[in-house]
C-alpha positions in Angstrom: -13.4 -0.5 -5.1 -10.5 0.3 -7.5 -10.5 0.6 -11.2 -7.7 1.9 -13.5 -7.9 2.2 -17.2 -5.2 2.9 -19.7 -2.5 4.1 -17.3 0.5 5.5 -19.1 3.7 6.7 -17.4 7.1 7.8 -18.7 10.1 9.5 -17.0 12.8 11.6 -18.5 16.4 10.4 -18.9 19.2 13.0 -18.2 19.5 13.3 -22.0 15.9 14.4 -22.1 14.7 11.2 -23.9 11.5 9.6 -22.7 11.8 6.4 -20.7 8.4 4.5 -21.0 7.4 2.6 -17.8 3.7 1.8 -18.2 2.0 1.5 -21.6 -1.7 1.4 -20.9 -2.3 -0.6 -17.8 -5.9 -1.7 -16.8 -6.7 -3.1 -13.4 -9.9 -3.7 -11.4 -9.9 -4.7 -7.7 -13.1 -5.2 -5.7 -13.8 -5.6 -2.0 -12.5 -8.8 -0.7 -9.8 -9.2 -3.4 -6.1 -9.8 -2.7 -4.4 -9.0 -6.0 -0.7 -9.7 -6.5 1.4 -7.9 -9.0 4.8 -9.4 -9.9 7.5 -8.6 -12.4 11.2 -8.1 -12.9 13.1 -5.3 -11.2 12.6 -2.0 -12.9 9.4 -3.2 -14.6 7.3 -0.3 -13.0 5.6 -2.2 -10.2 6.2 0.6 -7.6 5.3 3.2 -10.2 2.0 1.5 -10.8 1.3 1.4 -7.1 2.1 5.1 -6.8 -0.4 5.9 -9.6 -3.1 3.7 -8.0 -2.6 5.4 -4.7 -2.5 8.9 -6.2 1.0 9.6 -5.1 2.0 10.3 -8.7 0.1 11.5 -11.7 -0.2 9.4 -14.8 0.6 10.8 -18.2 -2.6 9.3 -19.5 -5.4 7.1 -18.2 -8.0 7.3 -15.4 -8.5 5.9 -12.0 -11.8 5.4 -10.0 -12.3 4.8 -6.3 -15.7 3.2 -5.7 -17.0 4.5 -9.1 -15.8 8.0 -8.3 -13.2 9.3 -10.8 -10.3 10.5 -8.8 -7.6 10.9 -11.4 -9.0 14.2 -12.5 -9.0 15.8 -9.0 -6.6 18.6 -8.1 -3.9 18.2 -5.5 -6.1 18.9 -2.5 -8.8 16.6 -3.8 -6.4 13.7 -4.4 -5.0 14.2 -0.9 -8.5 13.9 0.6 -9.3 10.9 -1.4 -6.0 9.2 -0.5 -6.5 9.9 3.2 -10.1 8.6 3.1 -9.6 5.6 0.9 -6.0 4.3 0.8 -3.6 2.7 3.3 0.0 2.2 2.3 2.6 -0.4 3.4 6.2 0.2 2.1 9.2 -2.0 2.0 11.3 0.6 3.8 8.6 1.0 6.6 8.8 4.8 6.5 8.3 5.2 10.3 9.3 8.6 11.7 12.4 8.0 13.9 11.5 10.7 16.4 8.2 9.2 17.3 7.4 6.0 19.3 5.7 3.1 17.6 2.3 4.1 18.9 2.8 7.7 17.8 3.7 6.5 14.4 0.5 4.5 14.2 -1.6 7.5 15.4 -0.2 9.7 12.6 -2.8 8.3 10.3 -5.6 9.5 12.5 -4.3 13.1 12.4 -4.7 13.3 8.7 -8.4 12.6 8.9 -9.2 14.4 12.2 -10.2 11.2 14.0 -10.9 11.8 17.8 -7.8 11.1 19.8 -9.3 8.7 22.3 -11.0 6.6 19.7 -7.9 6.5 17.6 -5.7 5.4 20.5 -8.1 2.6 21.4 -8.1 1.3 17.8 -4.3 1.7 17.5 -3.7 -0.3 20.6 -6.1 -3.0 19.6 -4.4 -3.3 16.2 -0.9 -3.4 17.8 -2.1 -6.1 20.2 -3.4 -8.2 17.3 -0.1 -8.0 15.6 2.0 -8.6 18.7 3.7 -5.2 19.1 1.6 -3.6 21.8 4.3 -4.1 24.4 6.6 -2.1 22.1 4.3 0.9 21.8 6.7 3.2 23.6 9.8 2.1 21.7 11.3 4.1 18.9 11.8 2.6 15.4 15.6 2.2 16.0 14.7 0.0 19.0 12.5 -2.3 16.9 13.4 -5.2 14.6 12.5 -5.0 11.0 9.6 -7.3 11.5 8.3 -5.2 14.3 8.7 -2.0 12.3 6.7 -3.5 9.5 3.9 -4.6 11.8 3.7 -1.1 13.2 3.5 0.2 9.6 0.7 -2.2 8.9 -1.2 -0.9 12.0 -0.7 2.6 10.7 -1.9 1.7 7.2 -5.2 0.2 8.5 -5.9 2.5 11.4 -8.6 4.5 9.6 -10.1 1.3 8.0 -9.3 2.4 4.4 -11.2 0.3 1.8 -8.1 0.0 -0.3 -4.7 -1.2 1.0 -1.6 -1.0 -1.2 1.6 -2.8 -0.2 4.9 -2.4 -2.0 7.3 -5.3 -1.4 6.1 -5.5 2.2 8.3 -8.5 3.1 11.3 -7.4 1.0 13.4 -6.5 4.1 12.1 -9.3 6.4 13.0 -12.9 7.2 10.6 -15.6 6.3 8.9 -15.8 9.7 8.3 -12.1 9.9 7.2 -11.9 6.3 4.6 -14.6 6.9 3.1 -12.5 9.8 2.8 -9.5 7.5 1.3 -11.5 4.6 -1.2 -13.1 7.0 -2.3 -9.7 8.1 -2.8 -8.5 4.5 -4.7 -11.7 3.7 -7.0 -11.2 6.7 -7.6 -7.6 5.6 -8.9 -8.9 2.3 -11.0 -11.6 4.0 -12.6 -8.9 6.1 -13.8 -7.1 3.0 -10.9 -4.8 2.1 -9.4 -4.5 -1.4 -5.7 -5.3 -1.2 -3.0 -4.9 -3.9 0.5 -6.4 -3.1 3.5 -5.7 -5.3 6.1 -8.4 -4.8 8.9 -10.3 -6.7 7.8 -13.5 -4.9 4.1 -14.0 -5.8 4.1 -17.6 -4.7 4.7 -16.4 -1.1 1.3 -14.6 -1.0 -1.1 -17.4 -0.2 -4.8 -16.8 -0.8 -4.4 -14.4 -3.7 -7.6 -14.0 -5.7 -5.7 -12.7 -8.8 -2.0 -12.7 -9.8 -0.7 -10.4 -12.5 2.7 -9.9 -14.1 4.0 -6.5 -15.2 6.6 -6.6 -18.0 7.3 -4.3 -20.9 4.9 -1.7 -19.5 2.0 -4.2 -19.9 0.0 -5.9 -17.1 -1.3 -9.3 -17.8 -2.8 -12.2 -15.8 -0.1 -14.6 -14.7 
């Protein structure tokens, strides 16, 4: 489902000097995989996820979704590929404070033009499965951290994307809430999705099909 080859990324320090982050990363993830990427703080884990999800451009290297090269697409093409193929779960939830839980989930459907009635039925089914349907009319500030992340997972999978990218999805949660989120990600892979989880606690992600460590700009099997 996902293949990346030779991804290189650097940033610029205030002095203008280059700060290397990724030094030629290769990664392949197929349907049904739950791949875990760990590494020390500042190692570039989030940067790697942003490149894989087409949120940032690599300095060098290529990325394919389902054997289609997407790294060479223009801005509009990457946006379409991202909306069609990728779901994101972030540590900070990224729910819009002025929308209810259900409205936040339904945002994903607007990006792909999904019919409203169909989208609402699927959103409510997902929210029920994760135990937050009764909170659908509550705003993010009225939800616990675990509830917000469950809403974020529902939003990420609403359009049934073949690739799900999760950046420290349990970093702001207690152990019980984190277990719920990791269980949802694991079930996503078991249902045939390709899932990549970035975390500083790889041992907590049970059922991983592959575990990698990112350090010194290089990704290696752990």
